[in-house]
C-alpha positions, -999 to +999 in steps of 0.1 A: -217+026+407-205-010+406-174-011+384-176-048+379-199-043+349-185-011+332-200-018+298-235-025+313-234+008+332-222+026+301-252+013+281-276+024+309-260+058+310-262+062+273-298+052+273-306+077+300-289+104+279-311+095+249-343+096+271-333+129+287-327+147+254-358+132+238-380+142+268-367+177+272-352+188+238-361+225+242-343+226+276-311+211+263-312+232+232-314+263+253-287+250+277-265+230+254-256+195+264-220+206+263-227+219+298-227+183+311-195+177+293-180+207+310-193+194+344-176+161+336-143+178+328-145+198+361-149+166+380-120+150+361-098+180+370-109+176+406-099+140+405-065+148+390-056+175+414-073+163+446-068+126+439-104+117+448-108+084+430-144+082+440-152+109+415-140+089+385-172+069+381-192+101+382-170+117+356-174+087+333-212+086+339-216+123+330-194+119+299-214+089+286-247+107+295-236+136+274-226+113+246-262+098+247-277+133+245-254+143+217-262+112+197-299+118+200-294+154+190-276+143+158-303+117+151-330+143+156-313+167+132-308+140+106-345+132+108-355+168+104-334+170+071-358+149+052-383+164+028-412+166+052-427+195+031-436+168+005-464+154+028-497+163+012-482+168-023-496+151-053-477+140-084-455+113-098-431+098-073-400+078-080-380+058-055-361+026-047-376-003-027-355-008+004-368-042+016-390-071+006-427-060+005-451-067+032-480-086+016-515-091+030-537-116+011-566-118+035-595-093+034-583-060+018-553-074-001-523-051-006-486-050-010-467-024+009-433-012-002-409+006+021-394+030-004-365+055-005-379+085-023-358+102-050-381+127-067-416+140-073-429+154-106-459+177-103-487+180-128-471+211-143-439+192-151-418+207-122-395+181-107-380+182-072-355+159-055-365+143-022-349+130+009-368+105+031-389+074+028-425+064+024-448+034+023-461+029-012-492+007-014-503-015-043-540-023-036-542-047-065-509-066-063-503-087-094-465-086-095-443-080-066-411-059-068-380-067-048-353-049-028-333-025-050-360-021-077-368+014-089-405+022-091-427+051-098-463+058-089-488+087-094-507+096-063-509+118-032-488+114-001-507+115+032-486+123+062-480+096+088-507+098+114-496+089+149-525+082+172-516+098+206-528+072+230-509+055+259-504+018+263-492+007+228-461+000+208-442+033+201-446+037+163-433+073+164-398+062+174-399+035+147-410+059+120-384+085+130-357+058+129-368+049+093-372+086+083-408+078+072-427+108+058-460+093+048-481+069+027-487+069-010-517+052-026-518+050-065-546+069-082-572+046-098-567+030-122-529+040-119-505+012-109-469+010-097-445+011-126-412-008-127-382+013-138-355-013-136-329-024-110-312+005-093-281-014-081-287-002-046-293-024-015-275-053-031-270-071+002-307-070+010-316-081-026-292-110-023-307-120+010-342-119-005-331-140-034-315-166-012-346-169+010-368-171-021-346-199-035-347-218-002-385-215+000-388-229-036-366-258-026-386-264+006-420-261-010-424-298-023-416-312+011-438-293+034-474-283+040-478-247+025-490-232+058-463-248+079-437-238+052-446-201+059-443-207+096-409-224+091-396-195+071-408-172+098-391-193+125-359-192+106-357-157+093-385-137+109-410-117+088-438-133+068-463-126+096-490-117+072-488-152+057-496-168+091-533-172+101-544-149+128-555-178+151-520-192+151-504-158+159-530-154+187-521-188+202-484-179+203-493-146+220-516-164+245-489-188+256-461-162+257-438-177+232-445-153+202-409-141+205-398-173+188-413-161+156-388-132+156-351-139+152-335-133+186-308-145+210-322-180+211-318-184+174-282-173+175-275-195+205-289-225+186-267-217+156-236-213+178-244-245+197-249-265+165-217-251+149-198-259+181-209-295+183-204-299+146-168-286+148-161-308+178-175-338+160-153-331+130-122-324+152-117-289+137-093-264+152-109-241+178-099-209+160-115-222+127-148-230+145-148-196+161-140-177+129-165-197+109-192-191+135-187-154+134-190-153+096-221-175+096-238-155+123-232-123+103-246-140+072-276-153+091-283-118+106-282-104+070-307-130+059-329-122+088-332-085+079-309-068+105-339-057+127-330-046+163-333-080+181-313-096+153-286-070+155-285-073+193-283-110+193-257-111+165-235-085+182-237-101+216-230-135+200-200-123+182-187-106+213-191-138+232-172-158+206-146-130+205-141-135+242-135-172+237-112-164+207-091-139+227-092-161+258-102-131+280-127-133+308-157-112+300-189-113+319-221-119+299-236-087+314-207-067+300-212-083+266-249-074+267-240-038+277-215-036+248-242-048+223-268-024+236-243+006+237-232-002+201-268-003+189-277+029+206-247+047+191-257+034+157-294+043+161-307+058+193-343+052+182-338+015+188-344+024+225-381+029+217-386-003+197-406-028+217-388-059+202-355-043+213-369-036+248-382-072+252-351-088+238-327-069+260-349-073+291-352-110+286-315-114+281-307-094+312-333-113+332-318-146+322-283-135+331-293-120+364-320-144+377-314-178+361-288-190+386-307-177+417-339-194+405-321-226+398-307-225+434-342-221+448-356-249+426-328-273+434-344-277+468-373-294+452-358-329+449-387-347+430-385-324+400-363-336+371-334-313+362-347-304+328-379-292+343-360-271+368-339-256+341-369-249+319-389-232+347-359-211+358-351-200+323-386-191+313-393-173+346-360-154+345-367-142+310-401-127+322-389-109+353-377-077+337-401-076+308-434-078+327-440-040+329-432-037+291-456-065+282-484-051+304-479-016+290-479-026+254-502-057+254-522-054+286-523-092+292-501-117+309-496-153+295-505-176+324-491-208+308-458-195+296-439-221+317-457-252+302-453-236+267-416-231+272-412-266+287-432-286+261-438-264+229-405-245+226-383-277+223-404-288+193-399-255+176-362-253+185-356-287+168-376-274+138-353-244+136-322-266+138-337-290+112-345-260+089-310-246+092-295-280+084-319-285+055-310-250+042-273-259+043-279-293+026-302-282-001-276-268-025-255-300-021-281-328-018-317-318-022-331-353-014-313-352+020-327-317+026-362-330+017-359-359+042-349-335+070-378-312+060-403-341+062-392-346+098-394-309+106-429-308+092-441-335+116-423-317+145-439-284+136-473-300+133-470-314+168-457-281+182-485-261+167-512-284+179-498-285+214-496-248+215-531-244+202-543-268+229-525-248+257-538-215+244-574-229+246-571-236+283-592-214+306-574-182+316-546-186+291-543-148+290-549-129+322-562-094+313-544-070+336-544-035+320-513-013+318-492-003+348-489+034+358-454+050+361-455+047+399-465+010+397-436+004+372-411+021+396-425+001+425-421-032+406-385-025+396-375-013+430-390-044+445-371-066+421-339-047+428-343-050+466-349-088+462-319-093+440-295-071+460-309-080+494-275-091+508-257-059+497-286-037+509-294-052+543-258-056+553-254-018+557-281+000+578-279+032+557-286+013+525-314-007+542-332+024+555-328+042+522-342+012+502-371+007+525-379+044+525-380+044+487-400+012+485-425+024+512-429+058+495-438+042+462-461+017+479-478+046+497-482+066+465-498+036+448-522+032+477-529+069+479-538+071+442-561+041+446-581+054+476-583+089+461-595+078+427-623+101+413-660+093+415-664+095+377-637+091+350-641+096+313-614+085+289-615+102+255-589+084+232-576+097+199-595+076+173-587+096+141-618+101+121-640+084+147-647+094+183-650+074+214-655+079+252-656+056+282-675+066+313-665+047+345-685+052+376-684+033+408-712+010+395-712+011+357-691+013+326-706+030+295-689+029+261-696+056+234-685+053+198-693+078+171-683+066+137-668+089+111-674+091+074-641+074+066-638+037+075-606+031+096-591-002+108-567+018+129-594+034+149-607+000+158-572-012+169-567+020+189-601+016+206-593-020+217-558-010+229-569+019+251-597-001+267-572-029+275-547-004+289-572+013+311-584-021+324-619-020+308-627-056+301-665-055+301-692-028+299-729-024+306-738-004+275-723+004+242-738+036+226-733+038+189-738+070+169-739+062+132-753+094+118-720+103+100-712+067+087-714+064+049-696+030+044-696+000+068-672+004+096-646-023+102-655-020+139-655-051+161-668-056+196-639-046+219-652-061+251-683-080+262-713-057+266-748-064+278-767-041+255-760-020+224-780+013+219-779+027+183-788+061+170-784+075+135-786+044+114-790+006+113-762-013+130-766-043+107-758-022+077-732+002+091-714-021+116-718-057+104-686-069+120-695-056+154-726-077+156-710-110+146-716-134+175-733-108+197-761-123+216-771-094+238-799-069+233-798-042+205-820-011+207-825+013+178-833+046+195-846+080+184-860+103+210-858+084+243-853+085+280-838+055+298-823+046+331-796+023+344-795+022+381-790+058+392-778+068+357-802+087+335-799+087+297-816+112+274-812+113+236-828+131+207-815+105+182-783+124+177-769+138+210-769+121+244-769+133+280-758+109+307-764+123+342-766+114+379-776+141+404-756+172+397-730+158+373-733+147+337-716+140+304-730+156+272-722+137+240-732+160+212-739+149+177-751+166+145-781+181+163-778+197+197-803+191+225-827+221+225-847+231+256-826+208+278-815+217+312-780+205+319-764+195+353-743+220+372-712+199+365-712+189+328-684+175+307-690+182+270-677+158+244-682+177+212-678+166+176-682+180+141-716+191+129-732+186+095-715+205+066-688+215+090-710+238+110-694+246+143-708+250+178-730+281+184-723+305+213-759+301+224-754+264+229-722+271+249-740+294+272-769+270+276-747+239+284-722+259+306-698+230+306-669+228+330-647+211+305-649+204+267-632+176+248-633+179+210-624+151+186-633+128+157-628+154+130-601+170+109-624+198+099-611+233+105-642+240+125-630+217+152-599+238+158-620+270+156-644+256+181-616+248+206-603+284+201-637+298+208-641+276+239-607+288+252-616+324+244-646+320+266-624+306+294-635+270+291-612+241+298-609+228+262-588+202+244-588+186+209-577+149+210-568+150+173-542+177+181-533+170+218-539+132+221-560+113+245-577+132+273-588+119+307-616+138+324-620+132+361-648+144+385-643+149+422-660+182+430-658+194+394-646+182+360-609+184+354-590+176+321-556+161+319-536+144+291-527+107+294-525+097+330-491+084+342-501+080+378 
């Protein structure tokens, strides 16, 4: 272990302890984590009595690893103390709003309140105290309530539903961090009632009031749309107030991070205060002290979300290093900030904004100077271009696997965007901060600054929209597997530490062996990929499947009776993660759909085949802009290359030679002979009727995947399949399933390889 960066290694050890406990909680509950502490004490005694100084880093590592496991243990116990028994209860709920509401004014308008629950009163008058939080929704928002307001609402709490699919932002960690139990929707025509100010969360309430006052001051001087964007640039949040096309353009150019308060905002603030203090000839200690106070105040206004906390803590540590006149490396400061945040809340480790923020900061600190050294050889490039390219590239090096896993695309034009768009937006941020400081003193001066900021923001937005419209702005890549992620980071590590590694033969051979092994595994998994693969994601009330053969990609979507936006988002996410960016056929089963589905076309398809209803009535959004062929089918037989399709207007059989996929609907396929190797994707039947044993015996499936229903019959069916020694899984209970065919069908949960 390199002792040059003790705080950085401490943060990594702490994070490893958190992951180990969270991954294997039952193991460490059975063999208490104190065992590792005892091992650390043994090594410490060995060091003291045998004077083996080389053991000291191992002692420290084990102690910090144990501390990370213990901190996660305490966080887990604290989460379990909430009133989770209240999920599913119905009554009158009272609570305190913890933060400003999230408001959506487009489409299905709503206001969502993150609420600390206090009590529930049942219909018989019994009242019980509560511990935990919930999202309270106002579907007809007329008046908005603020942080610290006490509210009450009558309705039923539905438990938080975590869709168990890979390749997306980890919402479970975020919900556990916030002790979230469920969602409460008011009973019609019931509304949310205001009970008064609670006196709680005064700091958050003051921050909301200050931001509201600033927005009212800024409003006469800026375009309404750009005002919302300015407030987001300054303090984060307000994402629902920004049109989707603008958010998409920021994502396409890879600079969406600037809409969240991060290290760049704190650096701009420190830089501005430093030059202001130097211009006014203020004492150094006064500038440093004032900067720390203002950064804390700015972090409070920005909501104290993980990247804000990390940026503020690291900024304060940096200023503290200057104040104490001690030499501290930036990597150590980053390690201190990360370790402090994980000790405060270990669930931060699973927050994607935290991961990207820390990864980008570490990438800049590690790779900026080496990249500048390489670019300095190009004499014709101006220095500002070299610095911009080196900075934007360094920030991406360590975050690429995270971006590909969560978003499945790579922004191709992130360098031009950082060179030409980001400077506009940074000057807008500086102008906004100056205008905010000047507004209470001289509003006309603030207005003049805002006029200039409005023009700069207009130019930056239009330039970014232009860049995002270029061909190939976002390269669709799919998510990386665990082996590919390890291969990537090992490659980066070998390139960075090449001098240290290749100077010692043992290190060189070990590094090359590890790199070659990972490369060989990647190649092995590629050449031994199965002939057919079927992905069955968890889509809640809906059901989906993707058949990938060597020649074709077939999508299947069976809509449920309850419209769900989340199912549509999950469908798109899993297709992107698995690298499905086009398909030959989309099969729609609409027989259970009662209301129009908010389903959109996830990827380009050549044809849409529909059974069980009219697509124009039940999936109107899906057909918007679709120019391919749509077939409404009842009893039919079709072919696509060597693939054979048979349907009775409800169920489908897709087959080729001796293998097939049976997609069962309300009505089973009678008098049908099934291939010897059949995968059965089952779903709920009309009126909750389950699968009959005769049908099981007739299909003789090698594996069965059940999903798309919360009905008890779905679980009973799985139990029956298992009783008859079938491979069976329920995606609603067990998460996404991957079925692969080599010589027979095999089921596995989410594939990491």
